[in-house]
C-alpha positions, -999 to +999 in steps of 0.1 A: +331-632+313+349-651+341+323-659+368+349-658+396+359-623+386+323-612+383+317-625+418+342-600+432+319-571+420+290-556+438+256-569+426+249-536+409+278-540+385+271-576+375+253-586+344+256-597+308+267-562+296+296-560+321+330-563+306+362-573+325+396-570+310+430-577+326+452-547+330+483-560+348+497-583+374+515-569+405+547-582+419+528-600+446+508-619+420+478-595+424+455-593+394+443-559+382+413-556+358+393-529+341+356-532+346+331-515+323+295-516+336+265-493+337+282-468+315+311-463+339+346-478+343+362-492+374+394-510+386+392-544+402+422-555+422+424-590+436+451-599+461+478-624+449+483-659+465+514-647+483+496-617+498+491-621+536+455-615+548+466-591+576+487-571+552+459-568+527+434-557+553+459-530+566+465-517+530+427-517+523+421-496+554+447-471+543+432-470+508+398-463+522+411-435+544+429-420+515+399-422+492+377-406+519+403-378+522+401-372+484+437-382+477+429-416+461+402-428+437+369-436+454+365-471+468+333-486+454+333-521+469+354-543+492+351-581+492+369-594+523+363-631+515+379-628+480+403-600+491+391-578+462+387-540+459+368-521+433+377-485+428+367-458+404+389-457+372+403-422+369+414-413+334+439-386+339+458-361+320+496-360+322+506-344+355+542-345+343+531-322+315+516-298+340+549-297+359+569-292+327+547-264+312+559-230+325+524-216+325+511-243+349+544-253+367+540-233+399+503-242+403+511-279+398+539-278+423+516-261+448+489-287+442+513-316+446+526-302+479+491-297+492+480-332+482+511-348+499+502-327+530+468-343+531+483-377+527+506-371+556+478-358+577+460-392+575+461-411+608+488-438+612+472-472+615+477-491+647+509-511+646+522-492+615+558-502+609+583-475+598+597-478+563+633-492+560+661-467+559+672-463+522+708-473+529+697-506+543+675-514+514+701-502+489+728-524+505+705-555+502+697-548+466+733-541+457+744-573+473+718-591+452+733-576+420+767-593+426+777-613+395+756-591+372+778-570+348+773-533+358+789-501+346+820-495+367+809-460+377+777-472+393+796-488+422+811-454+431+777-438+433+763-466+454+793-465+478+788-428+482+752-433+494+761-462+516+789-444+533+769-412+540+752-414+574+717-398+575+713-366+594+692-365+626+655-368+618+638-334+617+602-346+616+581-373+631+570-403+610+537-399+591+515-420+569+534-419+536+525-431+502+561-444+497+559-446+459+548-412+444+565-418+410+548-401+380+529-432+370+511-430+403+501-394+399+469-388+380+451-355+373+416-356+358+415-319+352+401-311+386+418-333+411+453-347+416+451-383+430+477-409+440+473-445+427+488-478+440+489-476+478+504-510+483+536-497+499+520-470+520+531-469+557+549-449+583+579-429+571+596-396+572+575-370+553+606-359+534+607-394+518+576-388+496+587-352+489+623-363+480+611-392+458+587-371+438+613-343+434+637-369+419+613-384+394+600-350+383+635-336+380+629-306+402+657-282+408+664-267+442+641-238+437+612-260+427+620-283+457+618-253+480+584-244+466+572-280+469+582-282+506+566-248+513+533-259+497+535-291+518+541-272+550+517-243+540+545-220+549+567-194+531+595-206+508+626-212+528+660-199+518+676-233+519+665-269+517+663-290+549+693-314+554+670-344+558+654-337+524+687-332+507+700-365+520+669-384+511+668-370+476+703-383+469+697-416+487+663-423+470+678-416+436+705-441+443+681-467+457+656-464+428+685-466+403+696-499+419+660-512+419+656-505+382+689-523+375+676-553+395+643-553+375+663-550+343+683-581+353+651-600+362+636-590+329+665-605+310+689-577+303+724-589+296+741-562+317+770-539+309+791-544+277+822-528+293+823-495+274+798-476+296+810-444+312+794-418+335+795-392+308+777-415+283+750-426+308+716-411+300+701-384+321+666-386+335+655-359+311+668-379+281+651-411+293+618-393+298+622-377+264+627-411+248+597-425+266+576-396+254+588-401+219+579-438+220+614-450+214+618-464+249+596-481+274+601-486+312+583-520+307+612-534+287+647-545+299+664-517+279+641-491+294+647-504+329+684-504+323+684-468+311+662-457+340+685-474+365+716-456+351+698-423+348+687-424+384+722-433+397+736-405+376+711-381+392+721-393+426+758-386+418+749-351+407+728-341+438 
């Protein structure tokens, strides 16, 4: 076992029987490891070399607050010197399956809305910076994709998002998770928790709600129930304008982000025969991933996800 990694653990978890195995590496260069010790399992995350100390401390404070509020896995140990955090490993059942199953769908939507309400009730840290407006981030990403062969129809979708001004803000900024995609939702049979709080910060509460609605392919009726559960209020007859706008903008933004990741992963880009009608839907992409014929970790999977999200944006 790597002595440097073991040094990041609390003394109670160190010893010859402790096992540490790498899980993944974050975009910032952070290392993520599974730790098995004393008959239990944990996650060790060590900040990457490009990760600023102040930023790490701010994120760790948010993670601790979220864990204390019961919306993130429990934090077991923090090593400020090594910038390492040890959290409980939550082995979850598929929350996506709970949403998809008619018998559990309404309860799952209610639980998701309530958990996001608890996230948004957490205090904003001092000096919290508001998240960037989706159009600004989309414009930056789209500019960076110049020179990469893209399906012609994707440009029309992106221009539609970029040309649409956001409606006036309806709600004050709150502490948002900012990445509630299905891979960050884990249900252990009793609790729904959010993982990966690295991008958490101040944002419009509709941002989290719209993002999760896009990735879980919620129709308008399901979105209305989600917002009602979040607000602890009756289901409204229509969706708020800010939510509708952000749902469309976030689908476009995430689609462009997946295309950028596909390019960075080595995808060759468009062949020239791609059309909007032939582009996969989010349902088809999720189905292929569930069947094991596609993976979001591969260039082809990222390419398919990017097109599917942009197609969803066009249809919202």
